[in-house]
MARLUM-369621 format. One record per residue: x, y, z of N, C-alpha, C, O in turn. Coordinates in steps of 0.05 Angstrom, whole numbers, padded with zeros to 5 digits, always signed. Example, Ala and Ser with C-alpha at 12.3 -4.5 7.8 and 13.67 -1.06 7.14 Angstrom:
+00264-00114+00156+00246-00090+00156+00264-00066+00156+00285-00066+00169;+00257-00045+00142+00273-00021+00143+00258+00001+00157+00268+00023+00161;
This chain:
-01213+02152-01781-01215+02178-01794-01222+02199-01773-01241+02195-01757;-01207+02222-01771-01212+02242-01751-01232+02263-01760-01241+02262-01783;-01239+02281-01742-01260+02301-01748-01252+02319-01771-01270+02325-01787;-01227+02327-01773-01219+02344-01794-01223+02330-01821-01233+02342-01840;-01215+02305-01823-01219+02290-01848-01248+02287-01855-01256+02289-01878;-01265+02282-01835-01293+02278-01839-01305+02305-01848-01321+02306-01867;-01298+02327-01835-01308+02353-01843-01299+02359-01872-01315+02369-01888;-01274+02352-01879-01265+02357-01906-01282+02342-01926-01289+02352-01947;-01290+02317-01919-01307+02301-01937-01333+02315-01942-01342+02317-01965;-01346+02325-01921-01371+02340-01925-01367+02366-01940-01382+02372-01959;-01347+02381-01932-01342+02407-01946-01335+02403-01975-01344+02418-01992;-01319+02383-01981-01312+02377-02009-01336+02369-02025-01340+02378-02048;-01353+02353-02013-01377+02344-02027-01395+02368-02033-01405+02372-02055;-01400+02385-02013-01417+02408-02016-01405+02429-02035-01420+02440-02052;-01379+02433-02034-01366+02452-02052-01367+02442-02080-01370+02458-02099;-01364+02416-02084-01364+02404-02111-01390+02410-02127-01390+02409-02151;-01411+02414-02112-01437+02420-02125-01447+02448-02119-01470+02454-02121;-01428+02465-02110-01434+02493-02104-01457+02497-02084-01472+02516-02085;-01459+02478-02066-01480+02479-02045-01508+02481-02057-01527+02492-02044;-01511+02471-02081-01537+02473-02096-01555+02449-02087-01548+02426-02092;-01578+02455-02075-01595+02433-02065-01602+02413-02087-01604+02389-02081;-01608+02422-02111-01615+02404-02133-01592+02385-02139-01597+02361-02144;-01568+02395-02139-01545+02378-02145-01538+02360-02122-01529+02338-02126;-01542+02370-02097-01539+02353-02074-01558+02329-02075-01550+02306-02071;-01583+02335-02081-01603+02314-02083-01595+02294-02105-01598+02270-02102;-01584+02305-02127-01576+02287-02149-01554+02268-02141-01553+02245-02150;-01536+02277-02123-01516+02259-02112-01528+02235-02097-01520+02212-02100;-01548+02241-02081-01562+02220-02066-01576+02201-02085-01576+02177-02082;-01589+02213-02105-01604+02197-02125-01584+02178-02139-01590+02154-02144;-01561+02188-02147-01541+02172-02161-01532+02149-02144-01529+02127-02153;-01526+02155-02118-01517+02133-02100-01539+02112-02098-01533+02088-02098;-01564+02120-02095-01586+02101-02092-01588+02084-02117-01590+02059-02115;-01587+02096-02141-01589+02081-02166-01566+02061-02168-01570+02038-02176;-01542+02070-02161-01518+02052-02163-01521+02029-02143-01515+02006-02150;-01529+02035-02119-01531+02014-02098-01552+01993-02106-01547+01969-02104;-01575+02003-02115-01596+01984-02121-01589+01968-02146-01595+01944-02147;-01576+01980-02166-01568+01965-02190-01549+01943-02183-01551+01921-02193;-01529+01950-02166-01509+01929-02158-01522+01907-02142-01516+01883-02146;-01540+01914-02124-01553+01894-02107-01571+01876-02124-01571+01851-02120;-01585+01887-02143-01603+01872-02160-01586+01852-02177-01593+01829-02180;-01565+01863-02189-01548+01845-02205-01535+01823-02189-01534+01800-02198;-01527+01829-02165-01515+01809-02147-01535+01787-02139-01528+01764-02140;-01559+01796-02132-01579+01776-02122-01590+01759-02145-01597+01736-02140;-01591+01770-02169-01603+01756-02192-01582+01741-02209-01589+01727-02228;-01557+01744-02202-01536+01730-02217-01539+01700-02214-01547+01690-02192;-01533+01685-02235-01536+01656-02233-01518+01644-02211-01525+01623-02200;-01496+01657-02205-01478+01647-02184-01483+01660-02157-01466+01658-02140;-01506+01672-02154-01512+01687-02129-01512+01668-02105-01521+01646-02106;-01501+01678-02083-01501+01664-02057-01527+01670-02042-01531+01660-02020;-01544+01687-02053-01570+01693-02041-01567+01713-02018-01547+01727-02017;-01587+01714-02001-01587+01733-01979-01568+01722-01957-01563+01698-01955;-01558+01741-01941-01539+01734-01920-01551+01741-01892-01553+01764-01885;-01559+01721-01877-01569+01726-01850-01550+01741-01832-01525+01737-01834;-01560+01758-01815-01544+01773-01796-01540+01755-01772-01558+01752-01756;-01516+01745-01770-01511+01725-01749-01510+01736-01721-01518+01723-01702;-01502+01762-01718-01503+01774-01691-01532+01777-01683-01539+01772-01660;-01549+01786-01701-01578+01789-01695-01590+01762-01688-01606+01759-01670;-01583+01741-01703-01593+01714-01698-01585+01705-01670-01601+01694-01655;-01560+01710-01662-01551+01703-01636-01567+01718-01614-01574+01706-01594;-01571+01744-01619-01586+01759-01599-01615+01749-01596-01626+01749-01574;-01627+01741-01618-01654+01731-01617-01657+01703-01604-01677+01697-01591;-01636+01687-01607-01637+01659-01598-01624+01654-01571-01629+01633-01559;-01608+01673-01561-01593+01668-01537-01594+01693-01519-01582+01713-01525;-01610+01692-01498-01614+01715-01480-01588+01723-01466-01587+01746-01456;-01568+01706-01466-01543+01713-01452-01523+01725-01472-01501+01735-01463;-01529+01725-01497-01510+01736-01517-01510+01766-01516-01531+01779-01513;-01486+01778-01519-01483+01807-01518-01471+01816-01545-01451+01806-01554;-01484+01836-01557-01473+01848-01581-01446+01861-01574-01445+01878-01556;-01424+01854-01587-01398+01865-01580-01393+01893-01589-01373+01906-01582;-01411+01904-01606-01407+01930-01618-01421+01952-01602-01446+01953-01601;-01405+01970-01591-01416+01992-01575-01410+02018-01589-01386+02024-01595;-01430+02034-01595-01427+02058-01611-01436+02083-01595-01451+02081-01575;-01428+02106-01605-01438+02132-01596-01447+02147-01621-01431+02150-01639;-01472+02156-01621-01482+02167-01646-01504+02187-01640-01513+02191-01617;-01513+02201-01661-01535+02219-01660-01557+02209-01679-01552+02204-01703;-01580+02204-01667-01603+02195-01683-01623+02218-01689-01625+02237-01673;-01637+02215-01711-01661+02230-01716-01684+02210-01716-01683+02190-01730;-01704+02216-01699-01727+02197-01697-01748+02205-01717-01754+02228-01720;-01760+02185-01731-01781+02191-01750-01807+02201-01737-01813+02193-01714;-01822+02216-01751-01848+02226-01742-01868+02203-01742-01863+02182-01754;-01891+02207-01729-01912+02186-01730-01920+02179-01758-01925+02155-01764;-01922+02199-01776-01930+02193-01803-01909+02175-01817-01916+02157-01833;-01884+02180-01812-01863+02164-01824-01862+02136-01812-01857+02117-01826;-01866+02134-01786-01868+02108-01773-01891+02092-01785-01889+02067-01789;-01913+02105-01791-01936+02092-01803-01929+02082-01831-01936+02060-01839;-01914+02098-01846-01905+02090-01873-01886+02066-01871-01887+02047-01886;-01868+02068-01851-01849+02046-01847-01863+02020-01841-01856+01999-01852;-01884+02022-01824-01900+01998-01818-01914+01987-01842-01915+01963-01846;-01924+02005-01859-01938+01996-01884-01918+01981-01902-01925+01960-01912;-01894+01992-01905-01874+01979-01921-01865+01952-01909-01862+01932-01923;-01862+01952-01882-01855+01927-01869-01876+01905-01873-01869+01882-01877;-01901+01912-01872-01922+01892-01877-01920+01881-01905-01923+01857-01909;-01915+01898-01924-01912+01889-01952-01887+01871-01955-01887+01851-01970;-01865+01879-01942-01841+01863-01943-01845+01835-01931-01835+01815-01941;-01859+01834-01909-01864+01809-01895-01881+01790-01912-01879+01766-01909;-01899+01801-01928-01914+01785-01946-01896+01772-01967-01901+01750-01976;-01875+01786-01975-01856+01776-01994-01837+01756-01982-01828+01737-01995;-01830+01761-01956-01810+01744-01942-01820+01741-01913-01812+01756-01896;-01836+01721-01908-01849+01717-01882-01830+01715-01858-01837+01722-01836;-01805+01706-01863-01787+01701-01841-01767+01724-01837-01747+01721-01822;-01770+01746-01851-01752+01768-01848-01756+01782-01821-01779+01782-01810;-01735+01792-01809-01737+01807-01783-01743+01836-01789-01731+01848-01806;-01763+01847-01774-01772+01874-01778-01763+01891-01754-01766+01883-01731;-01751+01914-01760-01744+01933-01738-01768+01942-01723-01787+01951-01735;-01769+01938-01696-01792+01948-01681-01797+01978-01684-01778+01993-01689;-01822+01986-01682-01829+02013-01687-01814+02033-01669-01805+02054-01679;-01810+02026-01644-01796+02044-01626-01766+02044-01629-01752+02059-01615;-01756+02028-01648-01727+02027-01653-01720+02041-01680-01696+02043-01686;-01740+02050-01695-01735+02062-01721-01720+02089-01717-01726+02105-01699;-01700+02094-01734-01684+02118-01732-01668+02122-01758-01662+02103-01772;-01660+02147-01762-01638+02153-01781-01613+02160-01764-01615+02175-01746;-01591+02148-01771-01566+02155-01758-01555+02180-01771-01544+02179-01793;-01558+02203-01758-01549+02228-01768-01518+02229-01768-01506+02240-01787;-01507+02218-01748-01478+02219-01744-01468+02197-01726-01480+02192-01705;-01447+02183-01734-01434+02164-01716-01408+02177-01706-01391+02185-01721;-01406+02179-01679-01383+02192-01667-01361+02172-01662-01337+02178-01668;-01368+02149-01652-01349+02127-01648-01363+02101-01651-01387+02099-01644;-01350+02080-01661-01363+02055-01666-01346+02031-01658-01322+02033-01657;-01360+02009-01653-01348+01983-01647-01328+01985-01624-01306+01974-01626;-01335+01999-01603-01319+02000-01579-01326+01978-01559-01348+01967-01561;-01308+01972-01541-01316+01955-01518-01333+01972-01499-01332+01996-01500;-01348+01959-01482-01364+01974-01462-01347+01993-01446-01355+02015-01439;-01323+01983-01439-01305+02000-01422-01295+02024-01437-01294+02046-01426;-01288+02021-01462-01278+02043-01478-01300+02063-01483-01296+02088-01483;-01325+02053-01488-01347+02072-01492-01353+02087-01466-01357+02112-01467;-01353+02074-01444-01358+02087-01418-01338+02109-01413-01344+02131-01403;-01312+02104-01420-01291+02124-01416-01296+02148-01434-01292+02171-01426;-01305+02143-01459-01311+02165-01477-01334+02181-01468-01334+02206-01468;-01355+02168-01459-01379+02182-01449-01373+02200-01426-01384+02222-01423;-01354+02192-01409-01347+02208-01385-01334+02234-01394-01334+02254-01378;-01323+02236-01417-01309+02260-01427-01328+02279-01441-01320+02302-01447;-01353+02271-01446-01371+02288-01461-01380+02312-01446-01386+02311-01422;-01380+02335-01459-01391+02360-01447-01422+02359-01448-01434+02339-01455;-01434+02382-01441-01463+02384-01445-01470+02380-01474-01457+02391-01492;-01491+02365-01479-01500+02360-01506-01524+02377-01514-01536+02372-01535;-01529+02397-01498-01552+02414-01503-01551+02427-01531-01571+02428-01545;-01527+02437-01538-01525+02451-01564-01530+02432-01587-01541+02441-01608;-01523+02407-01584-01528+02388-01606-01558+02382-01609-01569+02383-01631;-01570+02375-01587-01598+02367-01588-01617+02390-01595-01638+02386-01606;-01608+02415-01589-01624+02438-01595-01619+02449-01623-01634+02466-01633;-01599+02439-01636-01590+02451-01661-01611+02453-01683-01613+02473-01696;-01628+02432-01687-01648+02434-01709-01669+02455-01704-01684+02461-01723;-01671+02466-01680-01691+02487-01676-01687+02511-01695-01706+02523-01704;-01662+02517-01700-01655+02539-01718-01642+02531-01744-01633+02548-01760;-01640+02505-01748-01626+02494-01772-01644+02471-01783-01639+02448-01776;-01663+02478-01799-01684+02459-01806-01678+02448-01834-01678+02462-01854;-01672+02422-01835-01666+02408-01860-01689+02390-01867-01699+02375-01850;-01697+02391-01892-01720+02376-01901-01711+02352-01918-01692+02354-01934;-01725+02329-01915-01721+02305-01931-01746+02298-01946-01769+02302-01936;-01743+02287-01970-01766+02280-01987-01760+02255-02002-01739+02242-01999;-01779+02247-02019-01777+02225-02038-01769+02198-02025-01748+02187-02032;-01785+02187-02007-01779+02161-01995-01780+02139-02016-01797+02139-02034;-01761+02121-02013-01761+02096-02030-01745+02075-02016-01729+02082-01998;-01748+02050-02024-01733+02028-02012-01707+02023-02026-01705+02025-02050;-01687+02016-02010-01662+02005-02021-01658+01978-02008-01667+01973-01985;-01644+01960-02022-01641+01933-02011-01614+01923-02019-01601+01932-02038;-01605+01902-02004-01581+01887-02012-01585+01859-02001-01607+01851-01994;-01563+01844-01999-01566+01816-01990-01569+01814-01959-01571+01792-01948;-01568+01837-01945-01571+01837-01916-01598+01847-01906-01607+01839-01885;-01612+01863-01922-01637+01873-01913-01648+01895-01931-01641+01898-01954;-01666+01911-01919-01681+01932-01933-01682+01957-01916-01686+01956-01892;-01679+01980-01929-01681+02006-01915-01699+02025-01930-01702+02023-01954;-01710+02044-01915-01726+02065-01926-01708+02090-01929-01698+02100-01908;-01703+02099-01953-01685+02121-01958-01700+02147-01963-01722+02147-01974;-01688+02169-01956-01697+02196-01963-01674+02211-01975-01651+02204-01972;-01681+02233-01990-01660+02250-02001-01665+02279-01992-01688+02285-01985;-01645+02296-01992-01649+02324-01984-01668+02337-02004-01667+02333-02028;-01685+02354-01993-01704+02369-02010-01689+02389-02027-01667+02398-02021;-01701+02396-02050-01689+02416-02068-01710+02436-02077-01712+02443-02101;-01726+02445-02058-01746+02466-02064-01772+02456-02075-01788+02472-02085;-01777+02429-02073-01802+02418-02084-01826+02426-02067-01848+02427-02078;-01822+02430-02041-01844+02433-02022-01848+02463-02016-01829+02477-02010;-01872+02473-02019-01879+02501-02013-01901+02502-01992-01924+02508-01997;-01893+02495-01967-01913+02493-01946-01910+02514-01923-01925+02513-01904;-01890+02532-01926-01887+02553-01906-01879+02543-01879-01886+02556-01859;-01864+02521-01877-01857+02511-01851-01830+02522-01841-01818+02510-01823;-01821+02544-01852-01798+02558-01840-01771+02545-01846-01752+02550-01831;-01769+02529-01867-01743+02518-01874-01729+02535-01894-01742+02547-01911;-01703+02535-01892-01686+02548-01912-01678+02526-01932-01662+02508-01925;-01689+02526-01956-01685+02504-01974-01656+02502-01984-01648+02482-01996;-01640+02523-01978-01612+02521-01984-01596+02506-01963-01572+02500-01967;-01609+02501-01940-01596+02487-01918-01606+02458-01918-01629+02453-01912;-01588+02440-01925-01596+02412-01930-01586+02393-01909-01571+02401-01891;-01594+02369-01911-01587+02348-01892-01556+02345-01888-01547+02344-01866;-01540+02345-01910-01511+02343-01905-01500+02368-01893-01479+02367-01879;-01512+02392-01897-01504+02416-01882-01508+02411-01852-01491+02419-01836;-01531+02400-01845-01537+02394-01817-01517+02375-01805-01507+02379-01783;-01510+02354-01819-01491+02335-01810-01464+02348-01805-01451+02345-01784;-01455+02363-01825-01429+02377-01823-01428+02396-01799-01409+02396-01784;-01450+02411-01795-01450+02430-01773-01450+02417-01746-01439+02428-01727;-01463+02394-01744-01463+02380-01718-01436+02368-01712-01427+02367-01689;-01422+02359-01733-01394+02351-01729-01377+02374-01718-01361+02370-01700;-01381+02398-01729-01367+02422-01720-01374+02427-01690-01356+02435-01675;-01399+02424-01683-01406+02428-01655-01391+02410-01636-01381+02419-01615;-01389+02385-01644-01374+02366-01627-01345+02374-01625-01333+02373-01604;-01334+02382-01648-01306+02390-01647-01301+02415-01629-01282+02416-01614;-01320+02434-01631-01318+02457-01614-01319+02451-01584-01308+02465-01567;-01332+02428-01577-01333+02419-01550-01311+02400-01543-01310+02388-01521;-01292+02396-01561-01269+02379-01556-01274+02350-01560-01258+02333-01550;-01295+02342-01574-01302+02314-01579-01294+02307-01607-01304+02319-01626;-01276+02288-01610-01268+02278-01636-01290+02260-01648-01300+02242-01634;-01296+02264-01673-01315+02247-01688-01298+02229-01705-01284+02238-01723;-01299+02203-01700-01281+02184-01712-01294+02164-01731-01281+02146-01741;-01320+02167-01735-01334+02148-01753-01357+02162-01766-01367+02182-01757;-01365+02151-01789-01387+02164-01804-01399+02144-01824-01386+02125-01832;-01424+02150-01831-01435+02139-01855-01425+02155-01879-01415+02177-01875;-01427+02145-01903-01421+02162-01927-01438+02187-01926-01460+02187-01917;-01427+02210-01936-01442+02235-01935-01469+02233-01949-01488+02249-01942;-01472+02215-01968-01498+02213-01982-01515+02190-01972-01530+02178-01988;-01513+02184-01946-01529+02163-01934-01550+02175-01916-01544+02190-01898;-01575+02167-01920-01597+02176-01903-01619+02155-01904-01635+02155-01922;-01619+02136-01884-01637+02114-01886-01647+02104-01859-01634+02108-01839;-01671+02092-01859-01682+02079-01836-01682+02049-01842-01696+02041-01861;-01668+02033-01827-01668+02004-01832-01695+01993-01824-01704+01996-01801;-01708+01979-01843-01734+01968-01838-01733+01938-01832-01749+01928-01816;-01715+01924-01845-01715+01894-01843-01688+01883-01848-01672+01894-01863;-01682+01861-01835-01657+01846-01838-01663+01817-01841-01683+01806-01831;-01646+01803-01856-01649+01774-01859-01637+01760-01835-01615+01765-01826;-01653+01741-01824-01643+01724-01803-01643+01694-01812-01635+01677-01796;-01652+01689-01836-01652+01663-01848-01654+01667-01878-01663+01687-01888;-01645+01647-01893-01647+01648-01922-01669+01630-01933-01671+01626-01957;-01686+01619-01915-01704+01598-01924-01726+01609-01942-01737+01593-01958;-01733+01635-01941-01753+01646-01959-01743+01648-01987-01759+01651-02006;-01717+01646-01991-01705+01651-02018-01688+01627-02027-01671+01630-02045;-01693+01604-02015-01678+01580-02022-01696+01557-02030-01719+01557-02022;-01685+01539-02044-01698+01514-02051-01678+01491-02049-01657+01493-02062;-01684+01471-02033-01665+01449-02029-01638+01459-02019-01617+01448-02027;-01639+01479-02002-01615+01489-01990-01598+01507-02007-01576+01515-01999;-01607+01514-02031-01592+01531-02049-01609+01555-02057-01634+01554-02057;-01596+01577-02063-01611+01601-02071-01629+01595-02095-01621+01583-02114;-01654+01604-02092-01674+01599-02113-01677+01625-02129-01686+01646-02120;-01670+01623-02155-01670+01646-02172-01698+01658-02175-01701+01682-02175;-01718+01641-02178-01745+01651-02181-01755+01665-02156-01768+01686-02158;-01748+01654-02133-01756+01667-02108-01742+01694-02105-01755+01713-02096;-01717+01695-02113-01703+01720-02111-01714+01741-02130-01716+01764-02123;-01721+01732-02154-01732+01750-02174-01759+01761-02164-01765+01785-02168;-01775+01745-02151-01800+01754-02140-01796+01774-02118-01811+01793-02115;-01776+01770-02101-01769+01788-02080-01761+01816-02091-01772+01836-02082;-01744+01816-02111-01735+01841-02123-01759+01855-02137-01762+01879-02133;-01775+01840-02151-01798+01852-02165-01817+01864-02144-01828+01885-02149;-01821+01850-02122-01839+01860-02101-01829+01886-02090-01846+01904-02085;-01803+01889-02085-01793+01914-02075-01796+01936-02096-01802+01959-02089;-01791+01930-02121-01795+01950-02142-01824+01959-02144-01829+01983-02149;-01843+01942-02139-01871+01950-02139-01877+01968-02115-01893+01986-02117;-01865+01962-02092-01869+01980-02069-01858+02008-02075-01870+02028-02068;-01835+02009-02088-01824+02035-02096-01842+02050-02115-01844+02074-02113;-01854+02036-02133-01873+02049-02151-01896+02062-02135-01905+02084-02141;-01905+02048-02115-01926+02058-02097-01916+02083-02083-01931+02103-02081;-01892+02082-02072-01881+02104-02057-01879+02129-02075-01886+02151-02066;-01869+02125-02099-01866+02148-02118-01893+02160-02124-01896+02185-02124;-01913+02144-02128-01940+02153-02136-01954+02167-02112-01967+02187-02116;-01951+02156-02088-01967+02166-02066-01952+02185-02047-01966+02200-02032;-01925+02185-02046-01911+02200-02025-01891+02220-02036-01880+02235-02020;-01887+02221-02061-01867+02241-02072-01881+02268-02076-01905+02269-02079;-01865+02289-02077-01876+02316-02080-01891+02319-02106-01884+02307-02127;-01913+02334-02105-01929+02340-02128-01942+02367-02125-01957+02372-02105;-01936+02385-02143-01948+02412-02143-01943+02426-02117-01961+02438-02106;-01919+02424-02107-01910+02439-02083-01917+02428-02057-01914+02440-02036;-01928+02403-02057-01935+02391-02031-01930+02361-02032-01924+02350-02053;-01931+02349-02009-01928+02320-02006-01940+02311-01980-01942+02327-01962;-01949+02286-01978-01959+02275-01953-01938+02278-01931-01914+02279-01937;-01947+02278-01906-01928+02281-01884-01906+02261-01884-01883+02268-01878;-01912+02236-01892-01891+02216-01892-01871+02220-01914-01850+02207-01914;-01877+02237-01933-01858+02243-01955-01846+02271-01953-01836+02281-01972;-01849+02283-01929-01840+02311-01925-01831+02314-01896-01846+02322-01879;-01806+02307-01891-01795+02304-01864-01775+02326-01858-01754+02328-01871;-01782+02344-01839-01763+02364-01829-01750+02352-01805-01764+02346-01785;-01724+02348-01806-01710+02334-01784-01715+02349-01757-01711+02373-01755;-01723+02333-01737-01729+02344-01711-01758+02351-01707-01767+02356-01685;-01774+02350-01729-01802+02357-01727-01818+02333-01717-01816+02311-01728;-01833+02337-01696-01850+02316-01686-01835+02298-01666-01846+02289-01646;-01810+02292-01673-01792+02276-01655-01765+02291-01653-01759+02308-01670;-01749+02285-01633-01726+02301-01628-01700+02286-01635-01700+02262-01640;-01678+02301-01635-01652+02288-01638-01645+02273-01612-01653+02281-01590;-01631+02251-01615-01626+02233-01593-01596+02225-01594-01588+02211-01613;-01581+02234-01575-01553+02226-01573-01553+02199-01559-01562+02197-01536;-01543+02179-01572-01548+02151-01563-01522+02136-01560-01503+02141-01575;-01520+02120-01539-01496+02104-01534-01503+02075-01528-01525+02069-01519;-01484+02057-01533-01488+02029-01526-01491+02012-01551-01480+02018-01572;-01506+01990-01548-01510+01971-01570-01534+01981-01587-01556+01971-01584;-01528+02000-01603-01549+02015-01618-01555+02003-01645-01572+02013-01660;-01540+01982-01653-01541+01972-01680-01570+01966-01690-01576+01971-01713;-01586+01954-01673-01613+01947-01681-01634+01964-01668-01657+01957-01665;-01626+01989-01660-01645+02007-01648-01645+02007-01618-01663+02018-01606;-01625+01994-01606-01624+01993-01577-01606+02015-01566-01604+02037-01577;-01594+02009-01543-01577+02029-01530-01592+02047-01510-01615+02042-01504;-01578+02068-01501-01590+02086-01482-01586+02115-01491-01567+02121-01505;-01605+02132-01484-01603+02160-01491-01586+02176-01471-01591+02174-01447;-01567+02191-01481-01551+02209-01464-01564+02236-01463-01562+02250-01443;-01577+02244-01485-01590+02270-01486-01611+02270-01508-01606+02259-01530;-01634+02282-01502-01655+02283-01522-01665+02311-01523-01671+02324-01503;-01666+02322-01548-01675+02350-01551-01705+02353-01554-01719+02333-01556;-01714+02378-01554-01743+02383-01558-01751+02379-01587-01735+02384-01605;-01775+02369-01591-01785+02367-01618-01792+02395-01628-01800+02412-01613;-01789+02398-01655-01796+02424-01667-01826+02429-01665-01835+02450-01674;
């Protein structure tokens, strides 16, 4: 998919809801509800195959000579200390439910704001990086384009668990200089435009309504199996445990009376900066090509 098609996807989505933050947020909420409902039904079905270990991650953990074949170029937003603390809290609770799950290291936590190119060979990625212009405009962009995220909650599937946020819709009244009409997908769209203006084609993307920090991945199914087969009771306990964590997140971190805790009120670029990243970034690795100033 080329940059024009990707821009069209964002523009069409934003136009379909008249650029209304409340309706934009509702799109994210709908996707979360659909994703979680499907995952829950799949995992709890009598014919469920259970969780699916990430075999590339398993190979990386078990073989120091193994190389991840997927090389990407992307733009990350790094979470603030408060959000990293919340992520750690959720990870601790997840590990109590599934002791053998793999947890994303704290210094690897990120939201992928934009994927420019994905699954390249090292040679193809190096050739692309050599063509890049100055990335100053990209990394500086949030200084004057402040997009807020709220309402953290967990999403899960048979591969792992992520901490999701949705674009704010005017719930927070803290005077932090944000334009509540300028939302997370507006920021994504405008950064795509910046790359196009510099002659860089954007050929890959997450869905427009995706905003998540991967917290955990499965590297074995032993926590959810009995006698080598998926254990329905173990899976039901896992799902229930995640639902209980979400109840805690709603109660403690969602907006209330115009305010929210720092971990539930994230202005992109605040506290940590945008990071243009290349290499084997799938699990939070890779190298930084450019890092902008924190707000």
